[in-house]
ROGUKOL-143459 format. One record per residue (C-alpha): x, y, z; residue in one letter. Coordinates in pm, 1 decimal. Layout:
<lumdrens>
LUMDREN          x          y          z   resn
LUMDREN          X          Y          Z      A
...
</lumdrens>
This chain:
<lumdrens>
LUMDREN          x          y          z   resn
LUMDREN    -7268.4     7261.9    13199.3      M
LUMDREN    -7522.1     6966.9    13249.9      A
LUMDREN    -7527.6     6718.2    12969.0      R
LUMDREN    -7774.6     6439.6    12906.5      W
LUMDREN    -7643.4     6074.8    12867.7      L
LUMDREN    -8005.0     5951.2    12834.9      K
LUMDREN    -8315.9     6150.8    12768.2      T
LUMDREN    -8694.8     6083.1    12798.3      S
LUMDREN    -8949.5     6104.6    12519.7      I
LUMDREN    -9034.9     6442.1    12377.3      P
LUMDREN    -9250.4     6685.5    12581.2      A
LUMDREN    -9499.0     6690.3    12290.6      A
LUMDREN    -9571.3     6325.4    12325.6      D
LUMDREN    -9641.1     6370.9    12697.5      K
LUMDREN    -9869.8     6659.9    12623.2      A
LUMDREN   -10074.8     6468.2    12376.1      E
LUMDREN   -10124.7     6191.4    12620.6      A
LUMDREN   -10239.3     6435.0    12889.5      D
LUMDREN   -10485.3     6592.3    12651.6      A
LUMDREN   -10648.8     6260.7    12592.0      K
LUMDREN   -10678.6     6194.4    12961.8      V
LUMDREN   -10840.8     6535.9    13022.7      R
LUMDREN   -11102.8     6486.4    12763.2      A
LUMDREN   -11189.3     6135.1    12896.7      T
LUMDREN   -11219.1     6241.0    13248.5      V
LUMDREN   -11434.5     6553.4    13175.7      E
LUMDREN   -11695.5     6328.2    13005.6      G
LUMDREN   -11688.9     6073.9    13292.5      L
LUMDREN   -11737.1     6336.1    13560.4      L
LUMDREN   -12026.0     6507.6    13373.5      A
LUMDREN   -12196.7     6164.5    13345.9      D
LUMDREN   -12164.5     6109.0    13726.9      I
LUMDREN   -12297.2     6457.2    13792.3      A
LUMDREN   -12594.7     6387.5    13569.8      Q
LUMDREN   -12683.5     6024.1    13641.7      R
LUMDREN   -12532.2     5949.8    13988.6      G
LUMDREN   -12532.1     5587.7    14099.8      D
LUMDREN   -12627.1     5451.0    13749.8      A
LUMDREN   -12324.9     5613.0    13591.8      A
LUMDREN   -12094.9     5501.1    13869.5      V
LUMDREN   -12217.6     5145.4    13839.3      R
LUMDREN   -12172.2     5142.5    13457.6      E
LUMDREN   -11810.6     5274.5    13501.4      M
LUMDREN   -11727.5     5015.9    13772.1      S
LUMDREN   -11847.3     4737.1    13550.7      V
LUMDREN   -11671.4     4870.8    13239.1      K
LUMDREN   -11331.7     4955.8    13394.6      F
LUMDREN   -11300.2     4722.1    13696.0      D
LUMDREN   -11543.0     4451.5    13596.6      K
LUMDREN   -11696.3     4499.1    13937.8      W
LUMDREN   -12067.5     4527.0    14029.8      D
LUMDREN   -12269.4     4477.3    14352.5      R
LUMDREN   -12585.7     4621.1    14493.6      A
LUMDREN   -12399.7     4850.1    14734.3      D
LUMDREN   -12035.0     4935.4    14706.4      Y
LUMDREN   -12009.7     5008.6    15077.3      R
LUMDREN   -11842.8     4719.7    15274.9      L
LUMDREN   -12032.7     4583.6    15560.5      T
LUMDREN   -11888.9     4523.9    15905.3      D
LUMDREN   -11891.9     4147.4    15831.1      A
LUMDREN   -11701.3     4196.2    15505.4      E
LUMDREN   -11447.1     4407.9    15677.1      I
LUMDREN   -11394.9     4147.4    15948.2      K
LUMDREN   -11351.7     3881.3    15688.2      A
LUMDREN   -11081.8     4084.4    15513.4      C
LUMDREN   -10895.1     4111.6    15846.5      L
LUMDREN   -10942.1     3737.8    15913.8      D
LUMDREN   -10758.6     3663.5    15578.3      Q
LUMDREN   -10431.6     3828.8    15700.9      L
LUMDREN   -10177.9     3671.4    15928.6      T
LUMDREN   -10098.2     3799.6    16276.6      G
LUMDREN    -9766.9     3934.3    16137.1      Q
LUMDREN    -9946.4     4117.8    15850.6      D
LUMDREN   -10167.2     4298.6    16103.5      L
LUMDREN    -9876.5     4364.7    16334.9      E
LUMDREN    -9678.7     4525.1    16049.5      D
LUMDREN    -9970.8     4741.7    15934.9      I
LUMDREN   -10025.0     4861.7    16290.8      R
LUMDREN    -9655.8     4932.2    16321.7      F
LUMDREN    -9653.0     5147.5    15996.5      A
LUMDREN    -9959.7     5336.9    16107.2      Q
LUMDREN    -9805.8     5402.2    16445.5      A
LUMDREN    -9509.6     5574.7    16275.7      Q
LUMDREN    -9734.2     5787.0    16061.9      V
LUMDREN    -9952.6     5873.4    16351.8      R
LUMDREN    -9672.0     5966.3    16574.0      N
LUMDREN    -9511.5     6205.4    16320.6      F
LUMDREN    -9854.6     6363.3    16236.0      A
LUMDREN    -9908.7     6426.3    16603.0      E
LUMDREN    -9576.3     6598.1    16641.2      K
LUMDREN    -9666.6     6804.8    16337.8      Q
LUMDREN   -10004.3     6896.7    16480.4      K
LUMDREN    -9845.4     6999.7    16808.7      A
LUMDREN    -9625.4     7247.0    16621.3      A
LUMDREN    -9950.6     7424.0    16502.6      L
LUMDREN   -10054.1     7667.7    16771.1      Q
LUMDREN   -10368.0     7883.8    16789.0      D
LUMDREN   -10278.9     8245.9    16864.6      I
LUMDREN   -10458.3     8549.0    17004.0      E
LUMDREN   -10263.6     8878.9    17042.6      V
LUMDREN   -10357.8     9236.9    17120.1      E
LUMDREN   -10200.2     9417.8    16822.2      T
LUMDREN   -10316.3     9764.3    16947.9      L
LUMDREN   -10481.3     9881.0    17270.5      P
LUMDREN   -10825.9     9728.0    17261.7      G
LUMDREN   -10776.0     9532.3    16933.3      V
LUMDREN   -10740.8     9159.1    16955.4      V
LUMDREN   -10664.3     8937.8    16655.6      L
LUMDREN   -10638.3     8558.2    16656.2      G
LUMDREN   -10633.9     8249.9    16451.8      H
LUMDREN   -10744.8     7888.0    16509.3      K
LUMDREN   -10719.4     7568.6    16309.3      S
LUMDREN   -11046.6     7377.6    16243.7      I
LUMDREN   -11053.3     7032.7    16081.1      P
LUMDREN   -11252.9     7003.0    15759.7      V
LUMDREN   -11577.1     6825.5    15819.7      N
LUMDREN   -11540.5     6533.3    15579.4      S
LUMDREN   -11268.7     6387.1    15361.5      V
LUMDREN   -11269.1     6124.3    15084.4      G
LUMDREN   -10951.2     5910.1    15085.1      C
LUMDREN   -10864.0     5736.6    14762.3      Y
LUMDREN   -10634.7     5428.5    14794.5      V
LUMDREN   -10502.4     5300.3    14463.1      P
LUMDREN   -10505.4     4923.4    14430.6      G
LUMDREN   -10605.5     4812.3    14083.4      G
LUMDREN   -10262.4     4694.7    13985.9      K
LUMDREN   -10094.5     4663.5    14336.9      Y
LUMDREN   -10283.6     4676.4    14657.0      P
LUMDREN   -10126.1     4997.7    14789.8      L
LUMDREN   -10230.7     4974.0    15147.0      L
LUMDREN    -9976.6     5230.5    15255.4      A
LUMDREN   -10191.6     5491.4    15101.1      S
LUMDREN   -10455.2     5429.2    15369.6      A
LUMDREN   -10202.3     5495.7    15641.7      H
LUMDREN   -10098.8     5827.6    15483.8      M
LUMDREN   -10441.0     5967.9    15431.2      S
LUMDREN   -10676.4     5815.5    15696.9      V
LUMDREN   -10443.2     5822.8    15987.4      V
LUMDREN   -10327.5     6181.7    15918.2      T
LUMDREN   -10690.2     6298.4    15873.9      A
LUMDREN   -10779.4     6124.4    16204.0      K
LUMDREN   -10494.0     6296.3    16382.3      V
LUMDREN   -10623.3     6628.3    16246.0      A
LUMDREN   -10965.9     6557.5    16388.5      G
LUMDREN   -11171.2     6518.4    16072.9      V
LUMDREN   -11513.4     6396.8    16190.7      P
LUMDREN   -11609.0     6188.9    15880.3      R
LUMDREN   -11360.2     5995.3    15678.7      I
LUMDREN   -11468.9     5793.7    15368.1      V
LUMDREN   -11234.9     5572.3    15178.7      T
LUMDREN   -11255.4     5417.1    14834.2      C
LUMDREN   -11026.5     5142.8    14680.2      A
LUMDREN   -11079.6     4949.8    14371.0      P
LUMDREN   -11127.6     4567.2    14374.4      P
LUMDREN   -10807.5     4363.6    14346.3      F
LUMDREN   -10846.0     4043.6    14142.6      E
LUMDREN   -11218.8     4069.2    14150.1      G
LUMDREN   -11282.9     4137.3    14520.1      K
LUMDREN   -11194.4     4384.5    14793.4      P
LUMDREN   -10815.0     4375.4    14869.3      A
LUMDREN   -10792.8     4232.5    15219.0      P
LUMDREN   -10478.6     4423.9    15310.9      A
LUMDREN   -10617.5     4759.5    15186.9      I
LUMDREN   -10953.3     4701.6    15374.4      V
LUMDREN   -10752.5     4609.6    15688.9      A
LUMDREN   -10538.7     4913.5    15668.7      A
LUMDREN   -10849.9     5141.4    15600.1      Q
LUMDREN   -11027.5     4990.2    15898.1      H
LUMDREN   -10736.1     4996.5    16138.9      L
LUMDREN   -10655.2     5354.8    16046.2      A
LUMDREN   -11001.0     5458.9    16150.2      G
LUMDREN   -11207.9     5511.7    15829.8      A
LUMDREN   -11574.0     5569.9    15906.6      D
LUMDREN   -11710.9     5436.2    15570.0      V
LUMDREN   -11525.4     5190.5    15334.2      I
LUMDREN   -11625.3     5147.1    14966.8      Y
LUMDREN   -11481.0     4903.6    14726.2      C
LUMDREN   -11490.0     5133.3    14426.9      L
LUMDREN   -11211.7     5254.5    14199.0      G
LUMDREN   -11106.4     5512.2    13942.6      G
LUMDREN   -11277.0     5823.9    13825.4      V
LUMDREN   -11605.1     5677.9    13946.9      Q
LUMDREN   -11479.9     5657.4    14299.3      A
LUMDREN   -11345.5     6020.7    14332.5      V
LUMDREN   -11635.2     6161.6    14124.2      G
LUMDREN   -11887.4     5991.7    14351.9      A
LUMDREN   -11718.1     6110.6    14665.9      M
LUMDREN   -11681.1     6466.0    14542.3      A
LUMDREN   -12008.0     6509.1    14361.1      L
LUMDREN   -12235.0     6277.1    14572.4      G
LUMDREN   -12485.6     6023.9    14438.0      T
LUMDREN   -12806.0     5881.3    14559.1      E
LUMDREN   -12614.0     5631.3    14784.7      S
LUMDREN   -12285.1     5818.8    14844.7      I
LUMDREN   -12285.8     6139.7    15051.3      A
LUMDREN   -12041.6     6399.6    14914.2      P
LUMDREN   -11726.4     6506.3    15096.3      V
LUMDREN   -11552.9     6839.9    15139.8      D
LUMDREN   -11204.4     6724.4    15038.4      M
LUMDREN   -11035.3     6458.8    14823.8      L
LUMDREN   -10692.6     6319.3    14911.0      V
LUMDREN   -10468.2     6030.4    14801.1      G
LUMDREN   -10272.1     5933.4    14495.1      P
LUMDREN   -10395.3     5746.7    14189.3      G
LUMDREN   -10335.1     5680.3    13818.9      N
LUMDREN   -10343.6     5951.1    13551.3      A
LUMDREN   -10725.6     5939.9    13525.1      F
LUMDREN   -10782.0     5973.2    13912.5      V
LUMDREN   -10521.8     6247.9    13925.9      A
LUMDREN   -10696.0     6445.0    13637.4      E
LUMDREN   -11040.9     6384.5    13802.4      A
LUMDREN   -10909.2     6547.8    14125.4      K
LUMDREN   -10772.8     6845.6    13918.3      R
LUMDREN   -11105.5     6894.4    13743.1      Q
LUMDREN   -11303.8     6864.6    14076.9      L
LUMDREN   -11084.9     7111.7    14251.9      Y
LUMDREN   -11294.9     7407.7    14359.3      G
LUMDREN   -11608.3     7206.8    14405.0      R
LUMDREN   -11405.2     7024.7    14671.5      V
LUMDREN   -11066.7     7077.0    14814.9      G
LUMDREN   -10778.3     6845.3    14724.9      I
LUMDREN   -10444.8     6761.1    14887.7      D
LUMDREN   -10231.4     6846.4    14569.6      L
LUMDREN   -10209.5     6805.9    14200.5      F
LUMDREN   -10053.5     6464.6    14144.2      A
LUMDREN    -9913.0     6277.7    13846.0      G
LUMDREN    -9712.7     5961.1    13806.1      P
LUMDREN    -9456.3     5880.6    14071.1      T
LUMDREN    -9115.8     6053.2    14020.2      E
LUMDREN    -8776.7     5975.2    14160.5      T
LUMDREN    -8447.2     6165.1    14135.7      L
LUMDREN    -8128.5     5985.8    14255.7      V
LUMDREN    -7835.0     6233.1    14313.3      I
LUMDREN    -7520.2     6042.3    14363.6      A
LUMDREN    -7144.4     6057.0    14326.3      D
LUMDREN    -6872.2     5784.4    14344.4      E
LUMDREN    -6921.1     5728.9    14719.0      T
LUMDREN    -7196.6     5481.4    14619.8      V
LUMDREN    -7200.6     5215.9    14352.0      D
LUMDREN    -7404.2     5153.8    14043.5      A
LUMDREN    -7612.4     4870.2    14192.9      E
LUMDREN    -7737.5     5102.2    14469.1      M
LUMDREN    -7824.5     5372.8    14208.6      C
LUMDREN    -7995.3     5140.6    13975.0      A
LUMDREN    -8201.0     4957.3    14245.7      T
LUMDREN    -8331.7     5297.4    14367.3      D
LUMDREN    -8421.2     5414.3    14019.1      L
LUMDREN    -8608.4     5089.6    13924.2      L
LUMDREN    -8764.4     5067.5    14271.0      G
LUMDREN    -8977.8     5365.0    14174.3      Q
LUMDREN    -9003.6     5303.6    13800.2      A
LUMDREN    -9211.5     4995.5    13864.7      E
LUMDREN    -9493.8     5217.5    13978.1      H
LUMDREN    -9613.2     5272.4    13629.0      G
LUMDREN    -9505.8     5303.4    13258.4      P
LUMDREN    -9489.8     5681.0    13282.4      T
LUMDREN    -9298.5     5725.4    13610.3      S
LUMDREN    -8988.0     5930.9    13564.5      P
LUMDREN    -8662.3     5808.0    13708.6      A
LUMDREN    -8365.1     6025.8    13683.0      I
LUMDREN    -7999.2     5989.0    13782.7      L
LUMDREN    -7814.6     6316.2    13846.9      L
LUMDREN    -7438.9     6278.0    13902.7      T
LUMDREN    -7107.0     6442.7    13866.0      D
LUMDREN    -6943.0     6114.4    13774.5      S
LUMDREN    -6952.8     5990.6    13423.6      E
LUMDREN    -6815.6     5651.5    13531.0      K
LUMDREN    -7106.3     5606.9    13782.9      L
LUMDREN    -7355.2     5718.4    13520.2      A
LUMDREN    -7249.8     5467.3    13263.9      R
LUMDREN    -7215.9     5186.4    13513.4      E
LUMDREN    -7551.7     5262.2    13651.8      T
LUMDREN    -7717.4     5252.3    13302.6      M
LUMDREN    -7555.8     4914.0    13260.0      A
LUMDREN    -7662.9     4790.7    13595.1      E
LUMDREN    -8023.7     4903.7    13519.9      V
LUMDREN    -8023.0     4673.0    13218.5      E
LUMDREN    -7889.4     4380.0    13420.9      R
LUMDREN    -8153.1     4425.7    13688.7      L
LUMDREN    -8424.9     4448.1    13424.4      L
LUMDREN    -8343.7     4084.3    13338.9      T
LUMDREN    -8433.1     3962.6    13696.9      I
LUMDREN    -8678.5     4215.6    13840.3      L
LUMDREN    -9024.5     4061.9    13875.3      P
LUMDREN    -9185.8     4390.2    13778.2      T
LUMDREN    -8946.0     4448.9    13484.0      A
LUMDREN    -9237.6     4463.6    13235.7      G
LUMDREN    -9347.7     4797.6    13381.0      I
LUMDREN    -9009.9     4933.0    13493.4      A
LUMDREN    -8846.3     4872.5    13156.1      R
LUMDREN    -9106.3     5077.5    12971.8      Q
LUMDREN    -9085.7     5350.7    13232.4      S
LUMDREN    -8698.6     5367.9    13214.6      W
LUMDREN    -8701.9     5344.9    12826.1      R
LUMDREN    -8952.7     5639.0    12790.5      D
LUMDREN    -8912.0     5849.2    13100.8      Y
LUMDREN    -8570.2     5760.7    13234.8      G
LUMDREN    -8291.7     6029.5    13225.5      E
LUMDREN    -7922.3     6048.2    13315.3      V
LUMDREN    -7779.8     6390.4    13361.3      I
LUMDREN    -7406.3     6458.4    13411.9      L
LUMDREN    -7302.5     6769.6    13612.3      C
LUMDREN    -6984.0     6942.1    13671.5      D
LUMDREN    -7018.5     7033.0    14044.1      S
LUMDREN    -7246.4     7010.8    14353.4      L
LUMDREN    -7381.5     7359.6    14274.3      E
LUMDREN    -7482.5     7261.5    13926.3      E
LUMDREN    -7641.7     6938.6    14062.2      M
LUMDREN    -7847.5     7146.6    14308.5      V
LUMDREN    -7951.9     7372.2    14022.5      K
LUMDREN    -8065.5     7087.9    13809.1      E
LUMDREN    -8239.6     6927.0    14090.6      A
LUMDREN    -8447.6     7224.1    14172.9      D
LUMDREN    -8534.9     7267.2    13797.3      R
LUMDREN    -8658.9     6909.9    13800.7      I
LUMDREN    -8848.1     6959.9    14126.9      A
LUMDREN    -8886.7     6585.3    14176.6      S
LUMDREN    -9133.5     6424.5    14402.5      E
LUMDREN    -8871.0     6186.3    14569.1      H
LUMDREN    -8503.4     6282.7    14585.3      V
LUMDREN    -8250.8     6021.4    14707.8      Q
LUMDREN    -7924.2     6191.5    14795.2      V
LUMDREN    -7604.1     5976.5    14820.2      M
LUMDREN    -7302.0     6190.6    14803.8      T
LUMDREN    -6994.0     6295.8    14997.0      R
LUMDREN    -7191.9     6587.1    15133.1      D
LUMDREN    -7559.2     6507.3    15166.8      D
LUMDREN    -7622.5     6794.4    15404.4      D
LUMDREN    -7519.5     7036.6    15123.7      Y
LUMDREN    -7837.4     6943.0    14940.3      F
LUMDREN    -8057.6     6957.4    15251.6      L
LUMDREN    -7922.7     7311.7    15307.4      K
LUMDREN    -7941.2     7424.6    14944.6      N
LUMDREN    -8214.9     7255.4    14758.8      M
LUMDREN    -8558.8     7429.3    14756.3      T
LUMDREN    -8783.0     7225.1    14520.5      N
LUMDREN    -8859.2     6867.7    14625.5      Y
LUMDREN    -9145.4     6666.0    14777.3      G
LUMDREN    -8921.8     6461.1    15016.0      A
LUMDREN    -8539.1     6418.3    15064.2      L
LUMDREN    -8381.9     6080.4    15156.7      F
LUMDREN    -8042.8     6153.3    15283.4      L
LUMDREN    -7768.7     5899.6    15261.5      G
LUMDREN    -7766.2     5532.9    15133.0      P
LUMDREN    -7902.1     5396.8    15462.2      R
LUMDREN    -8249.4     5536.0    15381.0      T
LUMDREN    -8446.4     5517.6    15053.6      N
LUMDREN    -8782.3     5616.7    14901.8      V
LUMDREN    -8936.5     5280.0    14981.6      S
LUMDREN    -8898.2     5354.5    15358.9      Y
LUMDREN    -9086.1     5685.5    15314.6      G
LUMDREN    -9348.3     5515.5    15094.8      D
LUMDREN    -9439.2     5238.6    15340.3      K
LUMDREN    -9321.4     5259.9    15695.0      V
LUMDREN    -9086.4     5526.8    15828.6      I
LUMDREN    -9354.9     5781.5    15922.6      G
LUMDREN    -9333.5     6068.0    15681.5      T
LUMDREN    -9619.0     6107.5    15437.4      N
LUMDREN    -9576.0     5955.6    15090.3      H
LUMDREN    -9851.6     6165.5    14907.5      T
LUMDREN    -9616.3     6420.0    14758.5      L
LUMDREN    -9622.6     6688.8    14491.8      P
LUMDREN    -9537.2     6582.0    14130.0      T
LUMDREN    -9524.6     6757.1    13788.8      L
LUMDREN    -9302.1     7030.5    13923.8      K
LUMDREN    -9559.8     7118.4    14197.9      A
LUMDREN    -9287.2     7097.9    14452.5      A
LUMDREN    -9190.8     7454.5    14343.7      R
LUMDREN    -9484.4     7585.7    14542.5      Y
LUMDREN    -9612.4     7327.2    14774.5      T
LUMDREN    -9516.2     7034.5    15002.9      G
LUMDREN    -9689.4     6699.9    15044.3      G
LUMDREN    -9984.9     6580.5    15251.8      L
LUMDREN    -9956.7     6637.5    15615.5      W
LUMDREN   -10178.9     6706.1    15911.2      V
LUMDREN   -10205.9     7075.5    15828.9      G
LUMDREN   -10376.9     6999.6    15494.1      K
LUMDREN   -10682.1     6879.2    15680.7      F
LUMDREN   -10704.3     7193.2    15894.9      L
LUMDREN   -10845.4     7528.3    15800.7      K
LUMDREN   -10658.5     7811.6    15972.0      T
LUMDREN   -10929.5     8078.6    16015.6      V
LUMDREN   -10902.3     8417.0    16171.1      T
LUMDREN   -11116.8     8625.5    16408.7      Y
LUMDREN   -11102.5     8971.5    16567.4      Q
LUMDREN   -11236.2     9157.7    16860.0      R
LUMDREN   -11237.4     9529.5    16930.1      V
LUMDREN   -11277.9     9570.8    17301.6      L
LUMDREN   -11305.7     9953.7    17356.6      T
LUMDREN   -11494.1    10246.7    17213.9      D
LUMDREN   -11173.5    10428.5    17167.8      E
LUMDREN   -11015.0    10154.5    16966.8      A
LUMDREN   -11317.5    10121.5    16735.2      S
LUMDREN   -11333.6    10488.5    16666.5      A
LUMDREN   -10960.4    10523.2    16614.5      S
LUMDREN   -10945.8    10232.7    16369.5      I
LUMDREN   -11272.9    10348.5    16208.2      G
LUMDREN   -11137.5    10685.3    16101.1      E
LUMDREN   -10841.9    10527.0    15921.8      I
LUMDREN   -11054.2    10263.2    15768.3      C
LUMDREN   -11301.0    10517.3    15640.3      S
LUMDREN   -11032.7    10719.2    15463.2      R
LUMDREN   -10881.8    10399.1    15312.5      L
LUMDREN   -11216.8    10288.4    15186.6      C
LUMDREN   -11279.6    10614.6    15008.5      M
LUMDREN   -10931.8    10589.5    14838.0      L
LUMDREN   -11083.4    10283.3    14670.7      E
LUMDREN   -11429.9    10443.4    14608.3      G
LUMDREN   -11619.6    10217.1    14847.0      F
LUMDREN   -11855.8    10443.1    15009.0      A
LUMDREN   -12065.1    10158.2    15171.3      G
LUMDREN   -11739.7    10015.0    15322.0      H
LUMDREN   -11656.6    10362.2    15448.4      A
LUMDREN   -12007.0    10392.8    15613.5      E
LUMDREN   -11943.4    10067.3    15799.2      Q
LUMDREN   -11651.3    10246.7    15963.0      A
LUMDREN   -11826.8    10584.1    15998.2      N
LUMDREN   -12128.2    10453.1    16191.0      I
LUMDREN   -11881.7    10322.4    16448.6      R
LUMDREN   -11694.6    10660.3    16461.3      V
LUMDREN   -12032.5    10825.6    16525.4      R
LUMDREN   -12142.7    10567.9    16790.6      R
LUMDREN   -11824.8    10509.2    16970.9      Y
LUMDREN   -11619.8    10819.4    16900.5      G
LUMDREN   -11888.0    11093.8    16951.5      G
LUMDREN   -11825.8    11254.0    16607.4      R
LUMDREN   -12136.9    11375.9    16445.3      N
LUMDREN   -12078.2    11268.5    16082.4      I
LUMDREN   -12414.3    11269.3    15894.3      P
LUMDREN   -12459.8    10955.9    15671.4      Y
LUMDREN   -12537.1    11165.5    15361.1      A
LUMDREN   -12217.5    11376.5    15391.5      T
LUMDREN   -11978.8    11104.5    15510.3      A
LUMDREN   -11857.2    11008.9    15174.3      A
LUMDREN   -11848.9    11369.4    15045.7      E
LUMDREN   -11595.0    11468.9    15324.4      K
LUMDREN   -11336.2    11224.7    15185.0      R
</lumdrens>
């Protein structure tokens, strides 16, 4: 039976914090919907201390940002984007349009159409997370989205050069220096100066995530997202330093980022907890990581691989780092996760930044029912049908009519009946069509 050597704060405390965020975001979105640009500007000044006549960056400003980066910086950004683009292209190639004759004279098909416009949010108020531009903009570009808008908050009082470079090199059509709820609200709802989009994608803080949740339905979203999560599944084939490093490497995202160790070795568990404390004395981002580990870190001890899989699927973590004597066992048997990182040679940071898989992944147990952002999220798979012969239309029509009347839909039945009359030669008067069924 699984037992906890370290637990996180109570669920009730987490729920109370979530409720406060929900109420705040609801008021902010209502203000944007009512007052447009004026509300957006007030929020930008209040939350980011950032104001300008137009939040859209000019071509000259974009070039100035690129000029601030070294040649190596630009080469590294291009390399990361090439990996994301390559994998997205392979994924898109696996999506095939189909057309099939299911019955004589009846042809059904589906085709994938990119959404017309996407708003990509790139978080950057605390850290300039340029990798999020690769994941959203490059992938949308591969999908064929015609209009791609990006928003990122100012960093240290100005547009973050690395983020702007990443947005531009990825292929964004419009780049705004705007953050938080005001950014996603403006992109979704539209204002006097910002044309609305059809879909919002990209990670963000708790307020951005909640804004996307509340806007879902008015626009599409990639997925419901919360704080970054990491789960390390390990046994004594790896050491405590490796486990602690992988836990804290994600805990630094924010003070509410869960980092969980799942192991069948009590020795490794206790050594890892000690190693976490040692690393927190030297990690530059320890101020955030320590709070995250204190309040949201967990250590769970299991008796077997089977129990570890059961617990991992219950947790349904965004990132799962597997370092065991049989990593493939988890690949074959786990069902709930955002992304797996198999073996000690890989890690979540590779997936976050450079290896090519998408780092926008499900959190808050959403991995139970969805995967992460990928090229298919930007595509609408729509269906169509043709009936090629009179015989096929009349044959299908008779069955359709009877099924409609089982449900009491006389008008639906008449849509079928008129075709039975026209194409099948049966003289069924409109007035008696419903009565005969």
